[in-house]
Backbone atoms as SQL, in Angstrom:
CREATE TABLE atoms (id INTEGER PRIMARY KEY, chain TEXT, resi INTEGER, resn TEXT, atom TEXT, x REAL, y REAL, z REAL);
INSERT INTO atoms VALUES
  (1, 'A', 1, 'MET', 'N', 7.549, 121.976, 37.521),
  (2, 'A', 1, 'MET', 'CA', 6.638, 123.089, 37.596),
  (3, 'A', 1, 'MET', 'C', 5.236, 122.615, 37.221),
  (4, 'A', 2, 'ALA', 'N', 4.271, 122.979, 38.005),
  (5, 'A', 2, 'ALA', 'CA', 2.889, 122.575, 37.761),
  (6, 'A', 2, 'ALA', 'C', 2.228, 123.542, 36.795),
  (7, 'A', 3, 'LEU', 'N', 1.397, 122.997, 35.948),
  (8, 'A', 3, 'LEU', 'CA', 0.654, 123.808, 34.986),
  (9, 'A', 3, 'LEU', 'C', -0.820, 123.736, 35.348),
  (10, 'A', 4, 'ALA', 'N', -1.419, 124.879, 35.596),
  (11, 'A', 4, 'ALA', 'CA', -2.840, 124.943, 35.936),
  (12, 'A', 4, 'ALA', 'C', -3.556, 125.763, 34.876),
  (13, 'A', 5, 'VAL', 'N', -4.461, 125.124, 34.173),
  (14, 'A', 5, 'VAL', 'CA', -5.224, 125.817, 33.142),
  (15, 'A', 5, 'VAL', 'C', -6.698, 125.535, 33.382),
  (16, 'A', 6, 'SER', 'N', -7.488, 126.587, 33.387),
  (17, 'A', 6, 'SER', 'CA', -8.928, 126.410, 33.534),
  (18, 'A', 6, 'SER', 'C', -9.639, 127.489, 32.739),
  (19, 'A', 7, 'CYS', 'N', -10.926, 127.255, 32.508),
  (20, 'A', 7, 'CYS', 'CA', -11.745, 128.198, 31.763),
  (21, 'A', 7, 'CYS', 'C', -13.125, 128.221, 32.406),
  (22, 'A', 8, 'THR', 'N', -13.673, 129.402, 32.605),
  (23, 'A', 8, 'THR', 'CA', -15.000, 129.546, 33.179),
  (24, 'A', 8, 'THR', 'C', -15.893, 130.285, 32.189),
  (25, 'A', 9, 'THR', 'N', -17.088, 129.733, 31.950),
  (26, 'A', 9, 'THR', 'CA', -18.073, 130.418, 31.117),
  (27, 'A', 9, 'THR', 'C', -19.403, 130.448, 31.851),
  (28, 'A', 10, 'VAL', 'N', -20.121, 131.538, 31.688),
  (29, 'A', 10, 'VAL', 'CA', -21.457, 131.681, 32.259),
  (30, 'A', 10, 'VAL', 'C', -22.379, 132.111, 31.129),
  (31, 'A', 11, 'ALA', 'N', -23.486, 131.375, 30.953),
  (32, 'A', 11, 'ALA', 'CA', -24.429, 131.687, 29.884),
  (33, 'A', 11, 'ALA', 'C', -25.845, 131.758, 30.445),
  (34, 'A', 12, 'PRO', 'N', -26.633, 132.739, 30.008),
  (35, 'A', 12, 'PRO', 'CA', -28.018, 132.814, 30.461),
  (36, 'A', 12, 'PRO', 'C', -28.853, 131.698, 29.847),
  (37, 'A', 13, 'GLY', 'N', -29.695, 131.092, 30.665),
  (38, 'A', 13, 'GLY', 'CA', -30.587, 130.052, 30.169),
  (39, 'A', 13, 'GLY', 'C', -31.927, 130.634, 29.779),
  (40, 'A', 14, 'SER', 'N', -32.478, 131.511, 30.624),
  (41, 'A', 14, 'SER', 'CA', -33.744, 132.177, 30.334),
  (42, 'A', 14, 'SER', 'C', -33.896, 133.338, 31.304),
  (43, 'A', 15, 'ALA', 'N', -34.803, 134.222, 30.984),
  (44, 'A', 15, 'ALA', 'CA', -35.014, 135.378, 31.855),
  (45, 'A', 15, 'ALA', 'C', -36.449, 135.865, 31.746),
  (46, 'A', 16, 'ASP', 'N', -36.888, 136.513, 32.794),
  (47, 'A', 16, 'ASP', 'CA', -38.187, 137.154, 32.842),
  (48, 'A', 16, 'ASP', 'C', -37.943, 138.655, 32.723),
  (49, 'A', 17, 'SER', 'N', -38.902, 139.395, 32.241),
  (50, 'A', 17, 'SER', 'CA', -38.703, 140.825, 32.016),
  (51, 'A', 17, 'SER', 'C', -38.752, 141.646, 33.294),
  (52, 'A', 18, 'GLY', 'N', -39.320, 141.114, 34.370),
  (53, 'A', 18, 'GLY', 'CA', -39.462, 141.896, 35.590),
  (54, 'A', 18, 'GLY', 'C', -38.338, 141.669, 36.576),
  (55, 'A', 19, 'ALA', 'N', -37.926, 142.746, 37.247),
  (56, 'A', 19, 'ALA', 'CA', -36.894, 142.643, 38.281),
  (57, 'A', 19, 'ALA', 'C', -37.556, 142.317, 39.617),
  (58, 'A', 20, 'ILE', 'N', -36.865, 141.572, 40.432),
  (59, 'A', 20, 'ILE', 'CA', -37.387, 141.176, 41.737),
  (60, 'A', 20, 'ILE', 'C', -36.522, 141.824, 42.804),
  (61, 'A', 21, 'ALA', 'N', -37.163, 142.560, 43.732),
  (62, 'A', 21, 'ALA', 'CA', -36.424, 143.322, 44.735),
  (63, 'A', 21, 'ALA', 'C', -35.642, 142.412, 45.690),
  (64, 'A', 22, 'ASN', 'N', -36.276, 141.457, 46.296),
  (65, 'A', 22, 'ASN', 'CA', -35.634, 140.580, 47.274),
  (66, 'A', 22, 'ASN', 'C', -35.526, 139.166, 46.713),
  (67, 'A', 23, 'ALA', 'N', -34.792, 139.032, 45.644),
  (68, 'A', 23, 'ALA', 'CA', -34.698, 137.748, 44.947),
  (69, 'A', 23, 'ALA', 'C', -33.949, 136.718, 45.783),
  (70, 'A', 24, 'LYS', 'N', -34.461, 135.494, 45.740),
  (71, 'A', 24, 'LYS', 'CA', -33.766, 134.363, 46.334),
  (72, 'A', 24, 'LYS', 'C', -32.877, 133.761, 45.255),
  (73, 'A', 25, 'ARG', 'N', -31.858, 133.022, 45.683),
  (74, 'A', 25, 'ARG', 'CA', -30.918, 132.427, 44.735),
  (75, 'A', 25, 'ARG', 'C', -30.659, 130.985, 45.144),
  (76, 'A', 26, 'GLY', 'N', -30.720, 130.091, 44.165),
  (77, 'A', 26, 'GLY', 'CA', -30.421, 128.684, 44.407),
  (78, 'A', 26, 'GLY', 'C', -29.442, 128.161, 43.375),
  (79, 'A', 27, 'GLU', 'N', -28.610, 127.210, 43.793),
  (80, 'A', 27, 'GLU', 'CA', -27.621, 126.627, 42.890),
  (81, 'A', 27, 'GLU', 'C', -27.656, 125.103, 42.981),
  (82, 'A', 28, 'ALA', 'N', -27.342, 124.479, 41.861),
  (83, 'A', 28, 'ALA', 'CA', -27.160, 123.021, 41.804),
  (84, 'A', 28, 'ALA', 'C', -25.853, 122.784, 41.050),
  (85, 'A', 29, 'THR', 'N', -24.931, 122.029, 41.657),
  (86, 'A', 29, 'THR', 'CA', -23.598, 121.842, 41.100),
  (87, 'A', 29, 'THR', 'C', -23.269, 120.365, 40.996),
  (88, 'A', 30, 'GLY', 'N', -22.541, 120.014, 39.931),
  (89, 'A', 30, 'GLY', 'CA', -22.090, 118.634, 39.757),
  (90, 'A', 30, 'GLY', 'C', -20.799, 118.576, 38.960),
  (91, 'A', 31, 'GLY', 'N', -20.021, 117.526, 39.191),
  (92, 'A', 31, 'GLY', 'CA', -18.765, 117.341, 38.476),
  (93, 'A', 31, 'GLY', 'C', -18.898, 116.295, 37.383),
  (94, 'A', 32, 'PHE', 'N', -18.224, 116.549, 36.260),
  (95, 'A', 32, 'PHE', 'CA', -18.316, 115.661, 35.104),
  (96, 'A', 32, 'PHE', 'C', -16.919, 115.372, 34.567),
  (97, 'A', 33, 'LEU', 'N', -16.629, 114.110, 34.301),
  (98, 'A', 33, 'LEU', 'CA', -15.375, 113.701, 33.693),
  (99, 'A', 33, 'LEU', 'C', -15.492, 113.894, 32.189),
  (100, 'A', 34, 'PHE', 'N', -14.545, 114.584, 31.594),
  (101, 'A', 34, 'PHE', 'CA', -14.554, 114.933, 30.172),
  (102, 'A', 34, 'PHE', 'C', -15.799, 115.728, 29.781),
  (103, 'A', 35, 'GLY', 'N', -16.441, 116.357, 30.758),
  (104, 'A', 35, 'GLY', 'CA', -17.601, 117.192, 30.509),
  (105, 'A', 35, 'GLY', 'C', -18.889, 116.435, 30.259),
  (106, 'A', 36, 'LEU', 'N', -18.834, 115.097, 30.247),
  (107, 'A', 36, 'LEU', 'CA', -20.015, 114.301, 29.902),
  (108, 'A', 36, 'LEU', 'C', -20.411, 113.275, 30.946),
  (109, 'A', 37, 'ILE', 'N', -19.443, 112.650, 31.603),
  (110, 'A', 37, 'ILE', 'CA', -19.707, 111.536, 32.512),
  (111, 'A', 37, 'ILE', 'C', -19.860, 112.063, 33.936),
  (112, 'A', 38, 'PRO', 'N', -21.065, 111.969, 34.516),
  (113, 'A', 38, 'PRO', 'CA', -21.257, 112.476, 35.876),
  (114, 'A', 38, 'PRO', 'C', -20.458, 111.635, 36.877),
  (115, 'A', 39, 'VAL', 'N', -19.696, 112.321, 37.721),
  (116, 'A', 39, 'VAL', 'CA', -18.870, 111.623, 38.702),
  (117, 'A', 39, 'VAL', 'C', -19.420, 111.834, 40.102),
  (118, 'A', 40, 'THR', 'N', -19.809, 113.037, 40.422),
  (119, 'A', 40, 'THR', 'CA', -20.390, 113.324, 41.722),
  (120, 'A', 40, 'THR', 'C', -21.905, 113.363, 41.566),
  (121, 'A', 41, 'SER', 'N', -22.598, 113.703, 42.623),
  (122, 'A', 41, 'SER', 'CA', -24.041, 113.877, 42.530),
  (123, 'A', 41, 'SER', 'C', -24.292, 115.003, 41.538),
  (124, 'A', 42, 'ALA', 'N', -24.581, 114.655, 40.301),
  (125, 'A', 42, 'ALA', 'CA', -24.573, 115.627, 39.208),
  (126, 'A', 42, 'ALA', 'C', -25.958, 116.060, 38.769),
  (127, 'A', 43, 'ASP', 'N', -26.857, 116.271, 39.711),
  (128, 'A', 43, 'ASP', 'CA', -28.173, 116.792, 39.351),
  (129, 'A', 43, 'ASP', 'C', -28.069, 118.303, 39.282),
  (130, 'A', 44, 'VAL', 'N', -27.853, 118.812, 38.091),
  (131, 'A', 44, 'VAL', 'CA', -27.710, 120.261, 37.892),
  (132, 'A', 44, 'VAL', 'C', -28.962, 120.832, 37.234),
  (133, 'A', 45, 'SER', 'N', -30.105, 120.256, 37.545),
  (134, 'A', 45, 'SER', 'CA', -31.360, 120.678, 36.931),
  (135, 'A', 45, 'SER', 'C', -31.848, 121.995, 37.528),
  (136, 'A', 46, 'ILE', 'N', -32.697, 122.656, 36.776),
  (137, 'A', 46, 'ILE', 'CA', -33.291, 123.910, 37.224),
  (138, 'A', 46, 'ILE', 'C', -34.152, 123.673, 38.457),
  (139, 'A', 47, 'SER', 'N', -34.902, 122.585, 38.477),
  (140, 'A', 47, 'SER', 'CA', -35.773, 122.308, 39.623),
  (141, 'A', 47, 'SER', 'C', -34.966, 122.057, 40.897),
  (142, 'A', 48, 'THR', 'N', -33.821, 121.403, 40.797),
  (143, 'A', 48, 'THR', 'CA', -32.977, 121.173, 41.972),
  (144, 'A', 48, 'THR', 'C', -32.381, 122.483, 42.469),
  (145, 'A', 49, 'ALA', 'N', -31.924, 123.329, 41.546),
  (146, 'A', 49, 'ALA', 'CA', -31.380, 124.634, 41.931),
  (147, 'A', 49, 'ALA', 'C', -32.446, 125.478, 42.621),
  (148, 'A', 50, 'ALA', 'N', -33.661, 125.477, 42.082),
  (149, 'A', 50, 'ALA', 'CA', -34.756, 126.237, 42.687),
  (150, 'A', 50, 'ALA', 'C', -35.075, 125.715, 44.080),
  (151, 'A', 51, 'ALA', 'N', -35.132, 124.409, 44.230),
  (152, 'A', 51, 'ALA', 'CA', -35.418, 123.808, 45.532),
  (153, 'A', 51, 'ALA', 'C', -34.317, 124.134, 46.547),
  (154, 'A', 52, 'ASN', 'N', -33.068, 124.114, 46.106),
  (155, 'A', 52, 'ASN', 'CA', -31.947, 124.417, 47.003),
  (156, 'A', 52, 'ASN', 'C', -31.990, 125.852, 47.522),
  (157, 'A', 53, 'GLY', 'N', -32.561, 126.759, 46.744),
  (158, 'A', 53, 'GLY', 'CA', -32.652, 128.157, 47.159),
  (159, 'A', 53, 'GLY', 'C', -34.016, 128.565, 47.682),
  (160, 'A', 54, 'GLY', 'N', -34.957, 127.638, 47.703),
  (161, 'A', 54, 'GLY', 'CA', -36.310, 127.973, 48.144),
  (162, 'A', 54, 'GLY', 'C', -37.042, 128.874, 47.173),
  (163, 'A', 55, 'VAL', 'N', -36.686, 128.799, 45.898),
  (164, 'A', 55, 'VAL', 'CA', -37.295, 129.644, 44.867),
  (165, 'A', 55, 'VAL', 'C', -38.559, 128.963, 44.345),
  (166, 'A', 56, 'LYS', 'N', -39.694, 129.643, 44.460),
  (167, 'A', 56, 'LYS', 'CA', -40.972, 129.091, 43.991),
  (168, 'A', 56, 'LYS', 'C', -41.339, 129.601, 42.598),
  (169, 'A', 57, 'LYS', 'N', -41.006, 130.864, 42.306),
  (170, 'A', 57, 'LYS', 'CA', -41.298, 131.465, 41.006),
  (171, 'A', 57, 'LYS', 'C', -39.971, 131.904, 40.392),
  (172, 'A', 58, 'ILE', 'N', -39.543, 131.242, 39.336),
  (173, 'A', 58, 'ILE', 'CA', -38.230, 131.478, 38.734),
  (174, 'A', 58, 'ILE', 'C', -38.264, 132.705, 37.832),
  (175, 'A', 59, 'ALA', 'N', -37.271, 133.585, 38.020),
  (176, 'A', 59, 'ALA', 'CA', -37.141, 134.776, 37.185),
  (177, 'A', 59, 'ALA', 'C', -35.998, 134.624, 36.188),
  (178, 'A', 60, 'THR', 'N', -34.847, 134.138, 36.650),
  (179, 'A', 60, 'THR', 'CA', -33.701, 133.964, 35.751),
  (180, 'A', 60, 'THR', 'C', -33.029, 132.615, 35.999),
  (181, 'A', 61, 'VAL', 'N', -32.395, 132.118, 34.948),
  (182, 'A', 61, 'VAL', 'CA', -31.612, 130.885, 35.019),
  (183, 'A', 61, 'VAL', 'C', -30.295, 131.138, 34.298),
  (184, 'A', 62, 'ASP', 'N', -29.190, 130.816, 34.960),
  (185, 'A', 62, 'ASP', 'CA', -27.867, 130.912, 34.354),
  (186, 'A', 62, 'ASP', 'C', -27.180, 129.561, 34.465),
  (187, 'A', 63, 'HIS', 'N', -26.339, 129.267, 33.494),
  (188, 'A', 63, 'HIS', 'CA', -25.563, 128.033, 33.494),
  (189, 'A', 63, 'HIS', 'C', -24.088, 128.399, 33.510),
  (190, 'A', 64, 'LYS', 'N', -23.340, 127.835, 34.460),
  (191, 'A', 64, 'LYS', 'CA', -21.921, 128.119, 34.596),
  (192, 'A', 64, 'LYS', 'C', -21.144, 126.821, 34.441),
  (193, 'A', 65, 'ALA', 'N', -20.047, 126.873, 33.701),
  (194, 'A', 65, 'ALA', 'CA', -19.178, 125.696, 33.533),
  (195, 'A', 65, 'ALA', 'C', -17.732, 126.119, 33.745),
  (196, 'A', 66, 'VAL', 'N', -17.039, 125.376, 34.597),
  (197, 'A', 66, 'VAL', 'CA', -15.620, 125.592, 34.822),
  (198, 'A', 66, 'VAL', 'C', -14.911, 124.331, 34.355),
  (199, 'A', 67, 'SER', 'N', -14.033, 124.484, 33.367),
  (200, 'A', 67, 'SER', 'CA', -13.340, 123.346, 32.770),
  (201, 'A', 67, 'SER', 'C', -11.860, 123.383, 33.125),
  (202, 'A', 68, 'TYR', 'N', -11.348, 122.258, 33.594),
  (203, 'A', 68, 'TYR', 'CA', -9.935, 122.110, 33.908),
  (204, 'A', 68, 'TYR', 'C', -9.307, 121.186, 32.862),
  (205, 'A', 69, 'LEU', 'N', -8.692, 121.790, 31.844),
  (206, 'A', 69, 'LEU', 'CA', -8.062, 121.066, 30.741),
  (207, 'A', 69, 'LEU', 'C', -9.025, 120.161, 29.985),
  (208, 'A', 70, 'GLY', 'N', -10.324, 120.396, 30.117),
  (209, 'A', 70, 'GLY', 'CA', -11.311, 119.570, 29.438),
  (210, 'A', 70, 'GLY', 'C', -11.504, 118.196, 30.050),
  (211, 'A', 71, 'VAL', 'N', -10.731, 117.887, 31.072),
  (212, 'A', 71, 'VAL', 'CA', -10.822, 116.578, 31.720),
  (213, 'A', 71, 'VAL', 'C', -11.866, 116.600, 32.823),
  (214, 'A', 72, 'TRP', 'N', -11.836, 117.616, 33.652),
  (215, 'A', 72, 'TRP', 'CA', -12.780, 117.744, 34.762),
  (216, 'A', 72, 'TRP', 'C', -13.578, 119.021, 34.551),
  (217, 'A', 73, 'VAL', 'N', -14.905, 118.905, 34.511),
  (218, 'A', 73, 'VAL', 'CA', -15.783, 120.060, 34.306),
  (219, 'A', 73, 'VAL', 'C', -16.777, 120.127, 35.455),
  (220, 'A', 74, 'VAL', 'N', -16.867, 121.289, 36.068),
  (221, 'A', 74, 'VAL', 'CA', -17.848, 121.526, 37.124),
  (222, 'A', 74, 'VAL', 'C', -18.942, 122.398, 36.529),
  (223, 'A', 75, 'ARG', 'N', -20.165, 121.878, 36.514),
  (224, 'A', 75, 'ARG', 'CA', -21.307, 122.612, 35.963),
  (225, 'A', 75, 'ARG', 'C', -22.207, 123.067, 37.106),
  (226, 'A', 76, 'THR', 'N', -22.694, 124.314, 37.004),
  (227, 'A', 76, 'THR', 'CA', -23.576, 124.863, 38.018),
  (228, 'A', 76, 'THR', 'C', -24.756, 125.541, 37.333),
  (229, 'A', 77, 'THR', 'N', -25.944, 125.251, 37.825),
  (230, 'A', 77, 'THR', 'CA', -27.159, 125.948, 37.389),
  (231, 'A', 77, 'THR', 'C', -27.531, 126.919, 38.494),
  (232, 'A', 78, 'ILE', 'N', -27.711, 128.191, 38.138),
  (233, 'A', 78, 'ILE', 'CA', -28.017, 129.245, 39.105),
  (234, 'A', 78, 'ILE', 'C', -29.400, 129.804, 38.787),
  (235, 'A', 79, 'VAL', 'N', -30.284, 129.782, 39.780),
  (236, 'A', 79, 'VAL', 'CA', -31.665, 130.217, 39.603),
  (237, 'A', 79, 'VAL', 'C', -31.941, 131.363, 40.575),
  (238, 'A', 80, 'THR', 'N', -32.604, 132.408, 40.114),
  (239, 'A', 80, 'THR', 'CA', -33.069, 133.471, 40.996),
  (240, 'A', 80, 'THR', 'C', -34.564, 133.659, 40.802),
  (241, 'A', 81, 'GLY', 'N', -35.210, 134.175, 41.827),
  (242, 'A', 81, 'GLY', 'CA', -36.645, 134.408, 41.757),
  (243, 'A', 81, 'GLY', 'C', -37.237, 134.595, 43.135),
  (244, 'A', 82, 'GLU', 'N', -38.545, 134.450, 43.210),
  (245, 'A', 82, 'GLU', 'CA', -39.275, 134.637, 44.473),
  (246, 'A', 82, 'GLU', 'C', -39.371, 133.332, 45.232);
């Protein structure tokens, strides 16, 4: 029998007080061995997420981490704005 255990957490990085009607969204994702060692293209920076979504003025930043038994961690930076 296979055992699958994972955990997902999402934490706000920063926010602006104003809401944006037609917000754009960009993400940057990378995989990490033991949560520390980058294995894939692991540029999860805010600037990369903004560029991926075409966001010029950042309103919010969120950080998401999905951990599989602590061995494999997928980190994602999510940016919204204009």
